[in-house]
Each structure stands twice: as structure tokens, then as C-alpha cells.
N, CA, C and O atoms as a CHARMM CRD file, in Angstrom:
* protein
*
  288
    1    1 MET  N      0.83900  -1.16900   0.00000 PROA 1      0.00000
    2    1 MET  CA     0.00000   0.00000   0.00000 PROA 1      0.00000
    3    1 MET  C      0.89000   1.23900   0.00000 PROA 1      0.00000
    4    1 MET  O      1.84600   1.31800   0.77100 PROA 1      0.00000
    5    2 GLN  N      0.59000   2.16900  -0.82900 PROA 2      0.00000
    6    2 GLN  CA     1.35400   3.41200  -0.95400 PROA 2      0.00000
    7    2 GLN  C      0.66900   4.52200  -0.15600 PROA 2      0.00000
    8    2 GLN  O     -0.55200   4.66400  -0.22400 PROA 2      0.00000
    9    3 PHE  N      1.42600   5.29500   0.58700 PROA 3      0.00000
   10    3 PHE  CA     0.88800   6.42800   1.33400 PROA 3      0.00000
   11    3 PHE  C      0.52700   7.55200   0.37100 PROA 3      0.00000
   12    3 PHE  O      1.33400   7.91100  -0.48700 PROA 3      0.00000
   13    4 ASN  N     -0.65600   8.10300   0.50000 PROA 4      0.00000
   14    4 ASN  CA    -1.12200   9.18500  -0.35200 PROA 4      0.00000
   15    4 ASN  C     -1.47100  10.38200   0.53300 PROA 4      0.00000
   16    4 ASN  O     -2.51500  10.38000   1.18500 PROA 4      0.00000
   17    5 ALA  N     -0.62600  11.38500   0.56300 PROA 5      0.00000
   18    5 ALA  CA    -0.82900  12.55200   1.43900 PROA 5      0.00000
   19    5 ALA  C     -2.11800  13.29400   1.11600 PROA 5      0.00000
   20    5 ALA  O     -2.67900  13.94800   1.99600 PROA 5      0.00000
   21    6 HSD  N     -2.60200  13.21400  -0.11100 PROA 6      0.00000
   22    6 HSD  CA    -3.83500  13.91900  -0.48500 PROA 6      0.00000
   23    6 HSD  C     -5.05400  13.38000   0.25500 PROA 6      0.00000
   24    6 HSD  O     -6.05500  14.08500   0.37900 PROA 6      0.00000
   25    7 GLN  N     -4.99200  12.14500   0.75000 PROA 7      0.00000
   26    7 GLN  CA    -6.09800  11.58700   1.51200 PROA 7      0.00000
   27    7 GLN  C     -6.31200  12.34500   2.81300 PROA 7      0.00000
   28    7 GLN  O     -7.38400  12.26300   3.41200 PROA 7      0.00000
   29    8 PHE  N     -5.30600  13.07700   3.24900 PROA 8      0.00000
   30    8 PHE  CA    -5.35800  13.73600   4.54200 PROA 8      0.00000
   31    8 PHE  C     -5.46000  15.25200   4.43100 PROA 8      0.00000
   32    8 PHE  O     -5.13200  15.96200   5.38200 PROA 8      0.00000
   33    9 GLN  N     -5.90200  15.75100   3.30300 PROA 9      0.00000
   34    9 GLN  CA    -6.00200  17.19100   3.10300 PROA 9      0.00000
   35    9 GLN  C     -6.89500  17.86200   4.13900 PROA 9      0.00000
   36    9 GLN  O     -6.63200  18.99600   4.53700 PROA 9      0.00000
   37   10 ASN  N     -7.93500  17.18500   4.57500 PROA 10     0.00000
   38   10 ASN  CA    -8.88200  17.77000   5.53300 PROA 10     0.00000
   39   10 ASN  C     -8.69000  17.21400   6.93700 PROA 10     0.00000
   40   10 ASN  O     -9.61600  17.25700   7.74700 PROA 10     0.00000
   41   11 ALA  N     -7.51000  16.69700   7.23900 PROA 11     0.00000
   42   11 ALA  CA    -7.26600  16.09300   8.55100 PROA 11     0.00000
   43   11 ALA  C     -7.50300  17.07100   9.68900 PROA 11     0.00000
   44   11 ALA  O     -7.83300  16.64700  10.79600 PROA 11     0.00000
   45   12 HSD  N     -7.34400  18.37200   9.44700 PROA 12     0.00000
   46   12 HSD  CA    -7.52900  19.35800  10.50400 PROA 12     0.00000
   47   12 HSD  C     -8.96600  19.39400  11.02700 PROA 12     0.00000
   48   12 HSD  O     -9.19700  19.91100  12.12000 PROA 12     0.00000
   49   13 ILE  N     -9.93600  18.86200  10.28400 PROA 13     0.00000
   50   13 ILE  CA   -11.32700  18.85700  10.76600 PROA 13     0.00000
   51   13 ILE  C    -11.74200  17.51200  11.33600 PROA 13     0.00000
   52   13 ILE  O    -12.86900  17.37300  11.81300 PROA 13     0.00000
   53   14 TRP  N    -10.85700  16.51200  11.30000 PROA 14     0.00000
   54   14 TRP  CA   -11.23000  15.19300  11.80000 PROA 14     0.00000
   55   14 TRP  C    -11.66800  15.22800  13.25000 PROA 14     0.00000
   56   14 TRP  O    -12.59400  14.50800  13.62500 PROA 14     0.00000
   57   15 GLY  N    -11.03700  16.03900  14.07100 PROA 15     0.00000
   58   15 GLY  CA   -11.40500  16.11300  15.48500 PROA 15     0.00000
   59   15 GLY  C    -12.81600  16.61300  15.69500 PROA 15     0.00000
   60   15 GLY  O    -13.38000  16.43400  16.77500 PROA 15     0.00000
   61   16 ASN  N    -13.39800  17.23400  14.68600 PROA 16     0.00000
   62   16 ASN  CA   -14.76800  17.72700  14.78700 PROA 16     0.00000
   63   16 ASN  C    -15.79600  16.70400  14.31900 PROA 16     0.00000
   64   16 ASN  O    -16.99800  16.96400  14.38300 PROA 16     0.00000
   65   17 GLN  N    -15.34700  15.55900  13.85700 PROA 17     0.00000
   66   17 GLN  CA   -16.25100  14.54000  13.34400 PROA 17     0.00000
   67   17 GLN  C    -16.79400  13.67400  14.47700 PROA 17     0.00000
   68   17 GLN  O    -16.10600  13.43400  15.47000 PROA 17     0.00000
   69   18 GLU  N    -18.03900  13.20600  14.32100 PROA 18     0.00000
   70   18 GLU  CA   -18.61000  12.27800  15.28200 PROA 18     0.00000
   71   18 GLU  C    -17.93600  10.92100  15.12100 PROA 18     0.00000
   72   18 GLU  O    -17.47900  10.57100  14.03300 PROA 18     0.00000
   73   19 MET  N    -17.87800  10.15200  16.22300 PROA 19     0.00000
   74   19 MET  CA   -17.32100   8.80700  16.15000 PROA 19     0.00000
   75   19 MET  C    -18.20100   7.96400  15.24000 PROA 19     0.00000
   76   19 MET  O    -19.42800   8.01600  15.32500 PROA 19     0.00000
   77   20 THR  N    -17.58200   7.20600  14.39100 PROA 20     0.00000
   78   20 THR  CA   -18.29500   6.35100  13.46100 PROA 20     0.00000
   79   20 THR  C    -17.76900   4.93500  13.59600 PROA 20     0.00000
   80   20 THR  O    -16.56100   4.72200  13.70600 PROA 20     0.00000
   81   21 SER  N    -18.66500   3.97900  13.58800 PROA 21     0.00000
   82   21 SER  CA   -18.26500   2.58400  13.63600 PROA 21     0.00000
   83   21 SER  C    -18.34700   2.01100  12.22900 PROA 21     0.00000
   84   21 SER  O    -19.39900   2.04700  11.59100 PROA 21     0.00000
   85   22 VAL  N    -17.23500   1.48700  11.75900 PROA 22     0.00000
   86   22 VAL  CA   -17.17100   0.92500  10.41300 PROA 22     0.00000
   87   22 VAL  C    -16.60300  -0.47900  10.51200 PROA 22     0.00000
   88   22 VAL  O    -15.56800  -0.69000  11.14500 PROA 22     0.00000
   89   23 GLY  N    -17.27000  -1.43500   9.89400 PROA 23     0.00000
   90   23 GLY  CA   -16.76200  -2.80300   9.88000 PROA 23     0.00000
   91   23 GLY  C    -15.64500  -2.94400   8.86200 PROA 23     0.00000
   92   23 GLY  O    -15.74700  -2.41500   7.75500 PROA 23     0.00000
   93   24 TRP  N    -14.59000  -3.64400   9.21600 PROA 24     0.00000
   94   24 TRP  CA   -13.47100  -3.90600   8.31800 PROA 24     0.00000
   95   24 TRP  C    -13.39400  -5.41000   8.10700 PROA 24     0.00000
   96   24 TRP  O    -13.74100  -6.18500   8.99800 PROA 24     0.00000
   97   25 LYS  N    -12.94500  -5.82000   6.94400 PROA 25     0.00000
   98   25 LYS  CA   -12.70200  -7.23600   6.71200 PROA 25     0.00000
   99   25 LYS  C    -11.44500  -7.39300   5.88500 PROA 25     0.00000
  100   25 LYS  O    -11.03900  -6.48200   5.16300 PROA 25     0.00000
  101   26 GLY  N    -10.84900  -8.53400   5.99900 PROA 26     0.00000
  102   26 GLY  CA    -9.62900  -8.81100   5.26900 PROA 26     0.00000
  103   26 GLY  C     -9.30000 -10.28500   5.37100 PROA 26     0.00000
  104   26 GLY  O    -10.17700 -11.10600   5.64100 PROA 26     0.00000
  105   27 TYR  N     -8.05200 -10.61900   5.15900 PROA 27     0.00000
  106   27 TYR  CA    -7.63600 -12.00900   5.26100 PROA 27     0.00000
  107   27 TYR  C     -6.14800 -12.06400   5.59400 PROA 27     0.00000
  108   27 TYR  O     -5.41200 -11.08900   5.44900 PROA 27     0.00000
  109   28 TYR  N     -5.74700 -13.22700   6.03900 PROA 28     0.00000
  110   28 TYR  CA    -4.32700 -13.49100   6.23800 PROA 28     0.00000
  111   28 TYR  C     -4.02700 -14.85600   5.63200 PROA 28     0.00000
  112   28 TYR  O     -4.92600 -15.67600   5.44400 PROA 28     0.00000
  113   29 ILE  N     -2.76800 -15.08600   5.33100 PROA 29     0.00000
  114   29 ILE  CA    -2.35700 -16.36500   4.77000 PROA 29     0.00000
  115   29 ILE  C     -1.36000 -16.99200   5.73300 PROA 29     0.00000
  116   29 ILE  O     -0.33100 -16.40500   6.06700 PROA 29     0.00000
  117   30 GLN  N     -1.69300 -18.18900   6.16500 PROA 30     0.00000
  118   30 GLN  CA    -0.82900 -18.90200   7.09100 PROA 30     0.00000
  119   30 GLN  C     -0.74300 -20.35600   6.63000 PROA 30     0.00000
  120   30 GLN  O     -1.76700 -20.99800   6.40000 PROA 30     0.00000
  121   31 GLY  N      0.46100 -20.86600   6.49800 PROA 31     0.00000
  122   31 GLY  CA     0.64100 -22.23000   6.03000 PROA 31     0.00000
  123   31 GLY  C      0.07900 -22.45400   4.63500 PROA 31     0.00000
  124   31 GLY  O     -0.36300 -23.55500   4.30600 PROA 31     0.00000
  125   32 GLY  N      0.09700 -21.39600   3.80800 PROA 32     0.00000
  126   32 GLY  CA    -0.42000 -21.49500   2.45400 PROA 32     0.00000
  127   32 GLY  C     -1.93200 -21.44600   2.34300 PROA 32     0.00000
  128   32 GLY  O     -2.47400 -21.56100   1.24300 PROA 32     0.00000
  129   33 GLN  N     -2.62500 -21.27500   3.46600 PROA 33     0.00000
  130   33 GLN  CA    -4.09000 -21.23400   3.46800 PROA 33     0.00000
  131   33 GLN  C     -4.58000 -19.83000   3.77700 PROA 33     0.00000
  132   33 GLN  O     -4.09400 -19.18000   4.70300 PROA 33     0.00000
  133   34 ARG  N     -5.55000 -19.36700   2.99200 PROA 34     0.00000
  134   34 ARG  CA    -6.15100 -18.04400   3.20000 PROA 34     0.00000
  135   34 ARG  C     -7.30200 -18.17800   4.19800 PROA 34     0.00000
  136   34 ARG  O     -8.16000 -19.04900   4.05200 PROA 34     0.00000
  137   35 ASP  N     -7.31500 -17.31700   5.20500 PROA 35     0.00000
  138   35 ASP  CA    -8.38000 -17.28100   6.20400 PROA 35     0.00000
  139   35 ASP  C     -8.93700 -15.87000   6.29100 PROA 35     0.00000
  140   35 ASP  O     -8.19100 -14.90500   6.46000 PROA 35     0.00000
  141   36 ASP  N    -10.26200 -15.75800   6.17300 PROA 36     0.00000
  142   36 ASP  CA   -10.92300 -14.46100   6.28400 PROA 36     0.00000
  143   36 ASP  C    -10.99000 -14.01700   7.73400 PROA 36     0.00000
  144   36 ASP  O    -11.03000 -14.84300   8.64500 PROA 36     0.00000
  145   37 MET  N    -11.00300 -12.70700   7.94000 PROA 37     0.00000
  146   37 MET  CA   -11.17700 -12.14500   9.28600 PROA 37     0.00000
  147   37 MET  C    -11.99300 -10.87200   9.18600 PROA 37     0.00000
  148   37 MET  O    -12.02800 -10.21900   8.14300 PROA 37     0.00000
  149   38 ARG  N    -12.64600 -10.53000  10.28200 PROA 38     0.00000
  150   38 ARG  CA   -13.47500  -9.32500  10.35300 PROA 38     0.00000
  151   38 ARG  C    -13.12800  -8.55700  11.62700 PROA 38     0.00000
  152   38 ARG  O    -12.83900  -9.13800  12.67400 PROA 38     0.00000
  153   39 PHE  N    -13.16600  -7.24400  11.50000 PROA 39     0.00000
  154   39 PHE  CA   -12.99100  -6.37600  12.65900 PROA 39     0.00000
  155   39 PHE  C    -14.31000  -5.67000  12.92800 PROA 39     0.00000
  156   39 PHE  O    -14.83400  -4.97300  12.05900 PROA 39     0.00000
  157   40 ASN  N    -14.84200  -5.84600  14.12200 PROA 40     0.00000
  158   40 ASN  CA   -16.06000  -5.15200  14.51500 PROA 40     0.00000
  159   40 ASN  C    -15.74400  -3.77000  15.06600 PROA 40     0.00000
  160   40 ASN  O    -16.58000  -2.86700  15.03200 PROA 40     0.00000
  161   41 HSD  N    -14.55200  -3.62100  15.56200 PROA 41     0.00000
  162   41 HSD  CA   -14.11800  -2.35300  16.14500 PROA 41     0.00000
  163   41 HSD  C    -12.62700  -2.21300  15.85300 PROA 41     0.00000
  164   41 HSD  O    -11.82800  -3.04200  16.28900 PROA 41     0.00000
  165   42 PHE  N    -12.25000  -1.16800  15.12000 PROA 42     0.00000
  166   42 PHE  CA   -10.85200  -0.95800  14.76100 PROA 42     0.00000
  167   42 PHE  C    -10.59800   0.53600  14.73800 PROA 42     0.00000
  168   42 PHE  O    -11.32400   1.27600  14.07300 PROA 42     0.00000
  169   43 GLN  N     -9.58000   0.99400  15.45200 PROA 43     0.00000
  170   43 GLN  CA    -9.28800   2.42400  15.52500 PROA 43     0.00000
  171   43 GLN  C     -7.80100   2.69000  15.39200 PROA 43     0.00000
  172   43 GLN  O     -6.96600   1.91400  15.85600 PROA 43     0.00000
  173   44 ILE  N     -7.49100   3.80600  14.74700 PROA 44     0.00000
  174   44 ILE  CA    -6.15000   4.37400  14.75600 PROA 44     0.00000
  175   44 ILE  C     -6.33000   5.81900  15.19200 PROA 44     0.00000
  176   44 ILE  O     -6.97800   6.59700  14.49300 PROA 44     0.00000
  177   45 ASP  N     -5.76600   6.19000  16.33800 PROA 45     0.00000
  178   45 ASP  CA    -5.97200   7.55400  16.82500 PROA 45     0.00000
  179   45 ASP  C     -4.88900   8.49200  16.29800 PROA 45     0.00000
  180   45 ASP  O     -3.98800   8.06200  15.57800 PROA 45     0.00000
  181   46 PHE  N     -4.97400   9.76100  16.65300 PROA 46     0.00000
  182   46 PHE  CA    -4.06200  10.77100  16.13500 PROA 46     0.00000
  183   46 PHE  C     -2.61000  10.54500  16.53600 PROA 46     0.00000
  184   46 PHE  O     -1.69900  11.03300  15.86700 PROA 46     0.00000
  185   47 SER  N     -2.38600   9.81000  17.62200 PROA 47     0.00000
  186   47 SER  CA    -1.01100   9.53100  18.04100 PROA 47     0.00000
  187   47 SER  C     -0.44800   8.28700  17.35800 PROA 47     0.00000
  188   47 SER  O      0.72300   7.95800  17.54700 PROA 47     0.00000
  189   48 GLY  N     -1.27400   7.58500  16.56000 PROA 48     0.00000
  190   48 GLY  CA    -0.83500   6.38200  15.86700 PROA 48     0.00000
  191   48 GLY  C     -1.13300   5.09400  16.60600 PROA 48     0.00000
  192   48 GLY  O     -0.75500   4.01800  16.14300 PROA 48     0.00000
  193   49 ALA  N     -1.81200   5.18100  17.76000 PROA 49     0.00000
  194   49 ALA  CA    -2.17100   3.97400  18.51300 PROA 49     0.00000
  195   49 ALA  C     -3.25600   3.20700  17.75400 PROA 49     0.00000
  196   49 ALA  O     -4.22600   3.79400  17.27300 PROA 49     0.00000
  197   50 ILE  N     -3.07800   1.89100  17.65400 PROA 50     0.00000
  198   50 ILE  CA    -4.01800   1.02200  16.95400 PROA 50     0.00000
  199   50 ILE  C     -4.63900   0.06600  17.96400 PROA 50     0.00000
  200   50 ILE  O     -3.92300  -0.56400  18.74300 PROA 50     0.00000
  201   51 THR  N     -5.96300  -0.04800  17.95600 PROA 51     0.00000
  202   51 THR  CA    -6.67400  -1.01800  18.77500 PROA 51     0.00000
  203   51 THR  C     -7.78300  -1.63100  17.93900 PROA 51     0.00000
  204   51 THR  O     -8.31600  -0.99100  17.03300 PROA 51     0.00000
  205   52 GLY  N     -8.12600  -2.86400  18.24400 PROA 52     0.00000
  206   52 GLY  CA    -9.19900  -3.48400  17.49400 PROA 52     0.00000
  207   52 GLY  C     -9.69100  -4.77000  18.11400 PROA 52     0.00000
  208   52 GLY  O     -8.98200  -5.43300  18.87100 PROA 52     0.00000
  209   53 LEU  N    -10.93100  -5.11200  17.77500 PROA 53     0.00000
  210   53 LEU  CA   -11.56400  -6.36800  18.16000 PROA 53     0.00000
  211   53 LEU  C    -12.04800  -7.02500  16.88200 PROA 53     0.00000
  212   53 LEU  O    -12.60400  -6.35600  16.01100 PROA 53     0.00000
  213   54 GLY  N    -11.84400  -8.31900  16.76200 PROA 54     0.00000
  214   54 GLY  CA   -12.26000  -8.98800  15.54700 PROA 54     0.00000
  215   54 GLY  C    -12.48700 -10.46900  15.75700 PROA 54     0.00000
  216   54 GLY  O    -12.47700 -10.96700  16.88300 PROA 54     0.00000
  217   55 SER  N    -12.69300 -11.16600  14.64100 PROA 55     0.00000
  218   55 SER  CA   -12.89200 -12.60800  14.69700 PROA 55     0.00000
  219   55 SER  C    -12.44300 -13.23400  13.38400 PROA 55     0.00000
  220   55 SER  O    -12.43000 -12.59200  12.33400 PROA 55     0.00000
  221   56 ASP  N    -12.07900 -14.50300  13.47700 PROA 56     0.00000
  222   56 ASP  CA   -11.72500 -15.28500  12.29900 PROA 56     0.00000
  223   56 ASP  C    -12.18100 -16.71200  12.55100 PROA 56     0.00000
  224   56 ASP  O    -12.91500 -16.96100  13.50700 PROA 56     0.00000
  225   57 ALA  N    -11.76300 -17.65300  11.71200 PROA 57     0.00000
  226   57 ALA  CA   -12.20700 -19.04500  11.83200 PROA 57     0.00000
  227   57 ALA  C    -11.80600 -19.66400  13.17200 PROA 57     0.00000
  228   57 ALA  O    -12.41600 -20.64100  13.60700 PROA 57     0.00000
  229   58 ASN  N    -10.79000 -19.10700  13.82600 PROA 58     0.00000
  230   58 ASN  CA   -10.32200 -19.64300  15.10500 PROA 58     0.00000
  231   58 ASN  C    -11.00400 -19.02200  16.31700 PROA 58     0.00000
  232   58 ASN  O    -10.84700 -19.51800  17.43300 PROA 58     0.00000
  233   59 GLY  N    -11.76100 -17.93800  16.11400 PROA 59     0.00000
  234   59 GLY  CA   -12.46300 -17.30800  17.22400 PROA 59     0.00000
  235   59 GLY  C    -12.24100 -15.80800  17.26300 PROA 59     0.00000
  236   59 GLY  O    -11.80300 -15.20300  16.28400 PROA 59     0.00000
  237   60 SER  N    -12.54800 -15.22300  18.40300 PROA 60     0.00000
  238   60 SER  CA   -12.42000 -13.77400  18.60700 PROA 60     0.00000
  239   60 SER  C    -10.99500 -13.41700  19.00300 PROA 60     0.00000
  240   60 SER  O    -10.27400 -14.24100  19.56500 PROA 60     0.00000
  241   61 PHE  N    -10.59100 -12.17800  18.70700 PROA 61     0.00000
  242   61 PHE  CA    -9.25600 -11.71900  19.07200 PROA 61     0.00000
  243   61 PHE  C     -9.27600 -10.20500  19.25900 PROA 61     0.00000
  244   61 PHE  O    -10.22200  -9.52500  18.86000 PROA 61     0.00000
  245   62 SER  N     -8.22300  -9.70100  19.86900 PROA 62     0.00000
  246   62 SER  CA    -8.01300  -8.26100  19.97800 PROA 62     0.00000
  247   62 SER  C     -6.59200  -7.96400  19.50600 PROA 62     0.00000
  248   62 SER  O     -5.70400  -8.81000  19.60300 PROA 62     0.00000
  249   63 ILE  N     -6.39300  -6.76500  19.00000 PROA 63     0.00000
  250   63 ILE  CA    -5.05600  -6.34900  18.59000 PROA 63     0.00000
  251   63 ILE  C     -4.76400  -4.97300  19.16600 PROA 63     0.00000
  252   63 ILE  O     -5.67900  -4.19800  19.44300 PROA 63     0.00000
  253   64 GLN  N     -3.51200  -4.68200  19.34000 PROA 64     0.00000
  254   64 GLN  CA    -3.09300  -3.33300  19.70100 PROA 64     0.00000
  255   64 GLN  C     -1.66800  -3.13200  19.23700 PROA 64     0.00000
  256   64 GLN  O     -0.87800  -4.07400  19.17500 PROA 64     0.00000
  257   65 GLY  N     -1.35300  -1.89800  18.91300 PROA 65     0.00000
  258   65 GLY  CA    -0.01200  -1.58000  18.43600 PROA 65     0.00000
  259   65 GLY  C      0.11000  -0.10400  18.15400 PROA 65     0.00000
  260   65 GLY  O     -0.65900   0.70500  18.67300 PROA 65     0.00000
  261   66 ARG  N      1.07300   0.24400  17.33600 PROA 66     0.00000
  262   66 ARG  CA     1.33200   1.64400  17.03100 PROA 66     0.00000
  263   66 ARG  C      1.76200   1.75100  15.57700 PROA 66     0.00000
  264   66 ARG  O      2.61500   0.99400  15.11500 PROA 66     0.00000
  265   67 LEU  N      1.17000   2.69100  14.86300 PROA 67     0.00000
  266   67 LEU  CA     1.55300   3.00500  13.49700 PROA 67     0.00000
  267   67 LEU  C      2.86300   3.77500  13.56200 PROA 67     0.00000
  268   67 LEU  O      2.95600   4.78000  14.26600 PROA 67     0.00000
  269   68 ASN  N      3.87400   3.31300  12.83700 PROA 68     0.00000
  270   68 ASN  CA     5.18300   3.97300  12.96100 PROA 68     0.00000
  271   68 ASN  C      5.49700   4.90900  11.81000 PROA 68     0.00000
  272   68 ASN  O      6.54700   5.55100  11.81300 PROA 68     0.00000
  273   69 GLY  N      4.61400   5.00500  10.82300 PROA 69     0.00000
  274   69 GLY  CA     4.82200   5.95400   9.73900 PROA 69     0.00000
  275   69 GLY  C      5.64900   5.44100   8.57800 PROA 69     0.00000
  276   69 GLY  O      5.73200   6.11500   7.55100 PROA 69     0.00000
  277   70 ASN  N      6.25800   4.28200   8.70000 PROA 70     0.00000
  278   70 ASN  CA     7.02700   3.70100   7.60500 PROA 70     0.00000
  279   70 ASN  C      6.07200   3.03400   6.62700 PROA 70     0.00000
  280   70 ASN  O      5.14400   2.34200   7.04400 PROA 70     0.00000
  281   71 THR  N      6.28800   3.23400   5.33800 PROA 71     0.00000
  282   71 THR  CA     5.47000   2.58500   4.33300 PROA 71     0.00000
  283   71 THR  C      6.36700   1.88200   3.33600 PROA 71     0.00000
  284   71 THR  O      7.54000   2.22300   3.18300 PROA 71     0.00000
  285   72 VAL  N      5.81100   0.91800   2.67700 PROA 72     0.00000
  286   72 VAL  CA     6.55200   0.17400   1.65900 PROA 72     0.00000
  287   72 VAL  C      5.84100   0.32000   0.34100 PROA 72     0.00000
  288   72 VAL  O      6.29000  -0.22700  -0.66700 PROA 72     0.00000
């Protein structure tokens, strides 16, 4: 994924937006097998903190981490 600075042109008004819940879905590949996953709650805050709750074929999970700004 390439970082696109134009996506953030209006970032200065984000703090004025109401909280919105958006479902995310994706997949991971482990042992050559693709497994779907869904996030019911996923957030990245202004400091780069990442938190989320989700589920996959193995059950429910939570994640947390920090966006470091490096892109490939």
C-alpha cells in the first residue's frame, strides 16, 4: 500500500467529526491457506495507537499496536 498525502487534506477537521463505527474485513495467509477475518471495532488515533476487536475461523481476538509511519 502506498501512502497518499492527499487523503489527509482535511485532517484538521477530523477532530470535529462524530465517532463512526465501520466494519473492516480482510484475510491473512498462514501455512499457504487463506483465512478471512473481520474487525467489529478498529481504531487508529491521532497519536498512531491502533486497537481493534475482531474474529476469524479460530475465534475472537483483539489487537493493539502503534503506526510507525514507515510505508513500503
